[in-house]
N, C-alpha and C positions, 0 to 999 in steps of 0.2 A: 429768406430772412437771414440775417447774419447776426451772429452774436459776437460780441466783443472780442473774444480771445483770438479769434480766428485761430481767435478762438473766434391697302392698296391692294394692290392687295397682296401683300407678302407678309406672312405672319412673322411676328417678331417675338412672340411669347415663348418662354422656355419652361417646359414642364420639368420640374425637378422631383424625381421619385427615388433618388438614391438614398441610401441610409444616412442618417445624420452623421456629420463628421465627428470624430472623437475630438473633444475639445481639450485644448490646453488653455484654460481660461484665466483671465485676469479680471476680477470683478471691480468695477467702478461704474459705471454707466447708464328778410315782402311790398194857373188860375184862370181859370177862365176869367174873361172880362165879366163885369157885373151884368145883370139882366138888362135887355135893351130898354126896359121901361125906366131905368134909373139914369138920370142925366150923367153923362160921362165926365164933364168938367168938375162938378162937386166931388165925385168919387176920386178923381185924380188928385185934387187938392187935399182930400182927406188922406190919400196914400202918401203924399209928400209930407204931410204933417206927422204921420206915424213914423216914416223913415227918418225925418229930421230929429225925432226924439231918441233915435237909436245911435249907437256908436257909428262913426263913419265907416268902420271896418267890421264886417261881420265875423263872429267867432264861430268856428266850426269844430266840432269835437271829433278830431281825427288825429292819430299819431303822425308826427312829421319827423323825418330824419334831419337832424341838424348838421351844420358844417363840421361838427366834431365827430360825426359818425354815430351818434347815439340818438335814440328816439326821444323826442320831447313829450311832455305830458299831454294827455287829452285836453281839450279846451284851448289848445295852442292857437293863437291868432293866425288866421290864414288870409293872405292877401292874394286875391285872384291874379292881379297884374304881375306880381312877382313870380307866381307859380307858372303863368303862361310864358314869362320870359325865360324861365328855367327850361321849360319844355322846348322852346324855340332853340335854345342853346344846345339841348340834347339832340334835337333833330339835325342841327347843323353838324354836330360832331359825328353822328351816325352816317351822314352823307359823306363825310370825309373819310371815315375809317372803313366803311363797308364798300368795297370796290365792286364794279360791274362784273357779274358772273356770266360765264358762257354755259354753265350748267349748275343746277342746284340739287342737292341731295338731302332728303329728310332723314334724320337719324332717329332710331327708336326711342332715344332718351329725350327727344324734343328739340335737340339742336338742329340748326340748319347749316349745312356745309356748302359754301359757295366755291365753285371752281373758278379761280381768277387767273387771267393770263399772267405769267410769271413776272413780266416787266411792269405790270400795273399793281403789284402788291404794295402794301404800305411802305416798305423799306425805301422804295424808289421815289417817295415824296421828299426824301432827304436831299438837300442841295448838292451834296457830294456824290450822290448816286443817281440823280435825275438823268434820264436818257440812257442809262446803262442797262445791262442785262446780267443775270446771275452768272457767276464764274463757274468754270469747269472744276470737277473734284480734284483735290490735291492728293499727294501720296500719303497713304496712311502710315502711322508709326510702325516701325519694325517690331515684329513680335505680336502683332495684332492677329489673334486666332479667332476666326469667325465660327461660331457655334451653329450647329444645325438645330432649327426650331421644330416644334412638334404640334403646334396648333394652327388653326386656319387663319385667324385674324387677331389683331391686337386692339382695335378700337371699334366701338359699337356702330359707328356710322358706316363701316364697311360690311356689316352683316347682311345687308340687302343684296350684296353683289355689285352694287354700283361703285364706280370709281371716277376720279377726275381724269380728263384726257391729258395726254402728253402735252407739255408746253404750258400747263396750268399748275397752280398750287391750291390745295384745299384749305380754306380758311373758315373757321367757326364764325358765323354771323353774330355780330354784337347787336343786342336788342335794347329798346328803351328801358325795359325793366332792369337789365344788367347795370346800366349807368345810374339809374335812380337808387339802386341799393348802395351805391358808393356815397361817401361823405360829401363829395363834390365832383364835378366833371373834371376838374384839374387833377384830382387824386385818383380818378378811375384808372384801373389797370396798373397802379403803382403801389408798392409796399409803403406802409406808413413810415414816415420819417421818425427816427428815434435816435437817441444818443447811444452810440456804440460804446459799451463799457467792457473793460477787460475781465470783469468777474461774470459777465454774460447774463446778469440777472435783471437788467433794466428793461422797462417797457412791457413787462408781462410775457416776454418770450423765453421759453424754456427749451433746453436742448439735451440730446444724448448723441454725442458725436465722437469721431476720431479725426485727428488732423496731423499733418506734417508741416513743418516750417524750417527755416534756417538755411534753405538752399534755393536754387533757381529752378522753377518748375515750368514745363511747357505743355502740360496737359494731365489728364487723369482719366481712369477707367474703372468701372465696377459693374457688377450685376446686383440688382436689388429686387426682392419680391414685393408684389403689389397687394395691398389690403384695402379695406374700406373702413377706416377708423371712424368712430362716432365723434361728431363735432356738435357740442351741446349748445353753442351760442352762435347766432348768425354772423357775429363779427369776429369769431375765432377761426382758426384753420389748423390743419395738421398736414405736414408735408415730410417727404423723404427725398433727399437730393444730394448732388455734388456741388460744392462751391469751389471756384477757382478765384483766387484773391490776390490783390496787390494794393499797395498804398497804405496810408496811415489809417488809424481807426476813427478818424473824424471826418473832415470835410472832403477829402479827396480819395476816399476808398473806391477802388475798382473791383467789381465782382462780375463773374459769369456763372450762371446757375441753371441747373436742369434736373428734373426729377418728376415725381408725381405728387399731387396734392389734393386734399378735400377742402374746398373753400366755398361755403354757401353764399358768402357776400359776392365773390367774384363771378360764380357760375350759376347760382340759384338752386343748387341741389347738393347732394352728398355723394356724388360719384367721384372716385379717384380719377384724376385727369393728368395727362402728360403736360408739363409746362416748362417754359424757359423764363429767364429773367436776366437783366443786366443793369448796372448802374456805373457811373464814373464819378459820382460826387456823394457817396454815402447815402443814397436813396433820397436825396433832396429834390432835385429837379430833373435829372436825366434818367433815362431808362424806363422800362416797363415790362410787364408780363407779355409773353407770347409775341403776337404781331400787332399789339395795340398801340404801337407808335412806330416811327421810322427808326430802324435799327437792324434787327436780325433779318437776314436775307434767306428765304426758304428756297431750296432747289429741288424739292421732292414732291411728287404728286400722289403719294400714298399715305402720308401721315399728316393729320391735322393737329397742329399744336393747340392745346387747350381742350381737345376732345376727350371723351371718357375712354378709359382703358378697360378692356374686357378680353379674356376672363381675369379673375382675381383669385388670390389664395384663400383657402378656407381653413378654419381651425381644425386640426387633426385630420385634414383632408389634403387634396392635391395642392401643390405649391406652384406658382407661376412667377417667374421673374423676368425683368427686362434688362438688357445691357445698355449702358450709357458710356460714351467716350467723348471727351472734349479735348481738342489738341490744337496747337498753333502750327499752321502751315509754315514750314521753314523757308519757303520761297517768297511768299507774299505777306506773311505775318498775320493773316486772318485767323480767327479762332473758329474751328469747325466742330459740328455736333454730329455724332453717329448714334443711331438708335437701334437696338436689337442686334441682329447678326449682320452688320455691315451696311445698314441703310443710312445713307447720308441725308440728314434733314436740311442742313444749310449752314450758314456761318454768320458770325459777328464781324463786320469789317474792322480792321485794326484802327482806323481813324477815330472810331467811337471813344477810344480809351486814351488815357495818359500813361499810367504805370504799366498796364497790361499790353501796351504796344511792344514792350520789351519781353517781359516774362512775369510769371506769378511768383509770389513769395510765400504762398501758403495754399494748401489744398485741404479740403475738409469734406467728410462724408457723414451722413447721419440724418437724424430726425429733429423736427422743431414743431412746437405748438405755440398757440397764444393762450395765455391764461388771463382772462379779463376780470376774474373774481366778481362777476356781475351779480352774484347772489350773496356776496360777502364771504365766500369760502373758495377753496381751490376748485378749478373747473374739472368736470368729468370728461372733458375732451381727451380722446385717446391718441396715443402715438404708436405708429406701426400697426401691429395687430391688436393693440389694446392689452397685451400681456407682457409681463416682464421678461427680460433677456434670459433668465435662468430656466425658463420653460423649454427653450431650445427649438429644434427643428419641428416643423409643422404647427408650431404654436406661437413662436415669436417671430418678429420681422428680422430680416438679415440683409447685410451687404456681403458679397463674396468676391474673391479674386480682385482685391484692391491693387491698383497699380498707378504709377505716375509716368510721365513722359519727360525724358531728359533733353538736353540741348541738342543732341544728335538725332532726335526723333526716335529714340528707343523707348519701349515700354519696359519699366523696371518694377520689381516688388518694392513695397514700402519699407523704409527703415526709420528708426527713431520715431515710432508711432506714439502719439499721445491720446489718451482717452479722457473724456469729460462728460459727466452727467450732472448738471448744475442743480437738479432737484431729484436726487436718486431715489427718494421714497415715492416719487410720483412716476418717474421714467428712468430706467437704468440702462446699462450697457455692459457687455462682456465680449472680450476679443479672444480670438484663437487663430491657429494656423495648422494646416495639414496639406498633403500632397495634391488633393483634388480641388479644394476651395482656396488654396493659397492663404493669404491673409484675409480673415473674415471677422465679422462681429454680429452678434444679436443685440437688439436694442428695443426700447419702447416701454409701454406701461399703460395703466388705466386712468391715470390722473388721480382724482380724489379717491382716497381709501383711508383705512384706519391710521395709517402712518403718514398720510398726506391730506391733512384736514383742510 
């Protein structure tokens, strides 16, 4: 989500056990028939008489999710024909989005991972990609140092030792329940459209982020630790991500996004999950999460986008972070995604975008939550670790080694960095710099508290 200002088996998880960096901080931031002895005809007539005295549509006392995404009151009128039509549409969508699998893997968290032939993945339903195959990897930005990782796996579905064969990509299977949690089939897998405002306070979205703008950007890189923040409402989420942005703040906004998120509505649980997103019209009609539409082309058989991340950081315990890099291939113009220590996940084809066909005008790093105020006060949905930035290493969430990519495909440190926490009593941010972590920041918070009613 974006706020206005712009405001396999190869393990990828990084165990960080170094001493906390010395901060130079800047604070801101779900009859039998009658007995045979009784004549049938009179009973049938009586039955029709009773039915005719009732409303033509039966009222069933169950909560129903409305098109607005909220549950309607019990005793809501339920029309079987309308419900069956919706299920028919859902099944048609599932048939389209879930591709034939050459192998299926059951994940411990309940997910089903389908190993789909690369050229049959959803991206190749797009008219401009139909009949093609994934591209070969591009040259990585100069200065990209690949770190050595220390844990065995990054996602839960790989814990069994199973993996997808070469020539396939692992795709999290979408279920009927997944779609029915959404406000509508049309909006499934898409961020809710909202007016992007420069003060970033619209639509109940709250942020603690750093950003750079004012120049031309061709990518971004950072490492961020993974937590399991509590999300207290089924229609809220908590995420940490990188945004690559271009265009105006209204109808033609282009974004490329990647990170981890907890979203009960999208996934049906509270696991932190690796995700991607893109849009080219400010979240109106284009784009989607992960591989839920034709867009992102996956080239890797070890990472399932949308699958749960494991292990995770623990308060006062071991810290685990993931590396992310998004950059524009200088030869073909596609935007590539790298996960962990040099694992290429895939790319967003350049033709998807308007402004981002050229370059980005802003890069942003940080956290975002949705505050629905469903109980009349601020949500207790957590951001990051659920603790404020001031608690520091092993307690607060962080991003470290922040960099951007320039026109010549060089990774460079950030300059002219801006910090923003639009509800600093609920979620804040502190930035620092040292020789090990480069430019870094801590961020997050608990949400509702004495200073955040």
